[in-house]
N, C-alpha and C positions, 0 to 999 in steps of 0.2 A: 396399272398392273398388267393389263393385256398388252400394252405396247412394250413393256419391259420383257415380258415372256417372248413376244415375237422377235425382239432384237436379240435375245439370248439364243433363240433357235437359229436365226440367220447367221450367227457367228460360227456355227458348226462348220468344221473344215474336214478335208480329206487327210486322214492321218498317214504318216509315211511308213510305219513299221509293221502294222498288222499283217500285211501280205508276206513279209519275210518270216514272221513268226508262224504264220499258217504253213508256209513251206517247210519249216523245220519240224513243226508238229506232225505233218503228214509223213515226212521222211522217217521220223522215229516210230510212228504208228505202223507204217507198212513194213519197216524193218522187224518190228515185233512179230508180225504175222509170218514173215518168212522164216524166222528163227524159232518159232514156237515148238516145232517138232524136234529141235536139236536139244535133247536133254543133256545137261552138263553136270559134272560132279567136281566140286572143289573142296577137298578135304572131306568132311562129312555132309556138306551141303549138296542137296539134289535140286537142280533148278532147270527150267526151260531157258533156252538161249535168249529169248526175247526179253527176259527180265532185266538184262543188262542195259537195255536202251529205253524200255518203257517208262521208268520213273521220270524221264525227261519230259514226257507229255504232261504229267501233272504240274511240273515246274513251269512249263510254258503257259498252261491254263491259268495258273496262279498269277503270273506276270501280267498276262493280257487282261484278266478279270480285275486285278488291282488298279491298273492304269486306265483301261478303256471301258470297264463296266462288264456286268454279267452277260450281256447279249453277245459279246464277242467270243468268249470261250464256248458259250452254248452253240454258236454257229460253227466254231471250229470242230466241236464234237460231232455234230451232224454231218459236216463235210467229211470228217474222218470216217464215219460209219459208211457213207456212200462210197468213198474211195476204197475202203477195205473190201466192200462187196464187189465192186467192179474189178478190182485187182484180182480177187480170188477167182472170179469167173474167167477172166482173161488167161491167167496162168494155168488153170485147170484145163480149159479148152485147148490151149496151145500145147500143153504137155501131153495130151492124148492124141494129137495129130499123128498120122503115120510117119514113121522114121525109116530111113534107109538101113540096109543090113549092116553097113560098116559102122553105124552109130550105135554103139552098145550101151550107152548110158541113158537111154530114154526112160527106163524104169526108175532111175534115180530121181528124175524130175517128178514122176508120178508120186513117189514116196514122199517127197518133200512138199509138193503143192496140193495133193488131194485133200489133206485134212484142213486146208485153209478156210474152206467154206464153213466148216464146223467152228473154227476159231472165230470167224466173223460173226456167226450167230450168237455165240456166247459173248463176244466182244460188244455186240449191240446192247445186250442186257447189262453187261458189266460197265460199259462206258456211261450209259444213261444213269445207272444207279450210283456208281462210284465217282466218276469225274464230275457229274452234275451236282452231286452232294457236296463235293469238295468246293467247287466255285460258289455254290449257293451259300454255304456256311461262311466262306471267306468274305463274300459281299455283305452278308447280314452282320457279321461281327465287325466289319469295317465301319458300318453305320453306328453300331452300338458303342464302339470304342473310339469313335470320331477320327478314324483313319490311322490310329496309332497301333504299334505292336504288330507290324506286318509279319515279322519272323515267327512270333508266337501263333498268330492266326493261321499262317500258312502251314505250320507243322501240325497244329491240332486238326485243321480241316483235312489235310492230307492223310493223317492217321485214320480218321473215320472213313474217308473216301476209299483209301487203299484197302482197309479191312473189308468193306463191303464188296469192292471189286475183286479182291483175291478169292473170297469165298465163292462168289457167283461164277467167275470165269474159270477157276481151277476145277470146280465141281462139274461144270458143263463140259469142259475140255477133256478132262483126264479121268473122270469117274468111269470105271470099267476097264480102263487101259492100264491103270496102276493099282497095286494093292492098296487097301485102306491105310495101312501103315505108311507106305511110301507117299501116298497122296497127302495125308495129314502132315507128314514131315516136310514135304515140298511146300505146302501152303505156309507152314510156320516159317521155314527158312526164307521163302519168297517175301513174306511180309516184313520180316526183319531186315532183309536186304533192301527192300524198297524204302523202308523208313530210314535206314542208314544213308541211302542215297539222298533222301529228302533233307536230312540233317546237313549233309555235305553241300548240297546245292542251294539251300535256303539263303545263305549269306550272299553268294553271287547273284541270286535272283533278286534280292533286296537292292543290290547295287544297280542292276538292270532297271528295276522299277524306278529308282530315283533318277536314273539317266533319262528314261523315257518320259517321265512326268515333266522333267525340265525341258527336254527337246520338243516334245509334242504340246507342251503347255496345257495339259489336261490331267485332272485327277477326279475321275468320275465316281460319284456316290449313287447307288441304286435306290434312291429314296422312293420313287414311284415306278420302279421297274416291274413289269409283269414277268414273274419267275416261272411261268408255264414252260415246261421243257419242250413242248411241241410247237413253239414259235420259232421260225427259222430266220427271220429277218433281223436287221439291226435298227429298225425304226423305233422311235421312242414314243410312248403313249403319253397323252396329257389328260389325266382324269379330271372330270368336272371342268372348271374354267381355267386352270393353270397347272403348271408343273414346275417344281424346283429341281435344278440341276446344279449341285454344288461342285465347283471347280476350283482347283488350286487352293485347297484349305491347308493352312500351315500344319505341318506334321510335328 
C-alpha cells in the first residue's frame, strides 16, 4: 500500500491551464473593483457596474475546483484578495499625486478610485464567505454524488454562495450611501442578475470542465482535503498512513 501511494504521488504533474484561469480570474476581479462605483440603471434594475463581470469569477472557481480540486480555487481567492488590496493602494496613491494645472481631470480619478479600499475590505469578507462556500459545497457534493450532475451542483452551490456574498458585500459597500429601499432593490436585482448569468454560463463551464479533464488527465476528488480556508498552498496532506486521490472516475 505504501509503495502504491508513493507511486501515485510521484505521478503528479504540472498542469497547463491553472495559470491561464488565474489570469482570467484576476482580470474579472479587478475589473469589478474599478466598476463598483459606476451605478447603472437598465429599465428598473439598479446595479453597480462590476456586477456585469463579477459572476465570471464564480464560474472560473467552479471550473477549477471541479477539475483540479478545492485547493486551487482557494488559492485563487486568496491571491485575488491580495491583488485587490495592492491594486487599491496603488491607484489611490497615484491618483492623489500632484497634477499640473492643465490636467483638469485629476479629481475624477479620486472619485473613481478612492472607494476601492472600502470595496476591497468588504470583498475580503464577501469572497471568503461567498466564494469559499461555493467551492466547498461543489467539492463536497461531487464526492456525495460520485462526480455526477456538475450543472446541478454548480447552480446550487453558486446560488448559496452568491446569496451570502451579495448580502455581505452590498451591505458593507453601500449601507449609508443608498437609501434602504434602493439598497434592498439593488441587492435583489443583483442577485437575480448573477444567478441569470450563472444559468447562462453553466453549460459552457461544463464543456470547459470536460475539455480540461480530458487534456490534463485529472479529475480530482477532495476525499482527504483539508478545507481550512486559511491554508494558502496546493500541497496535499496524507492523513495517517495513506491518502486516496481518485482520478479519472467515469462520469
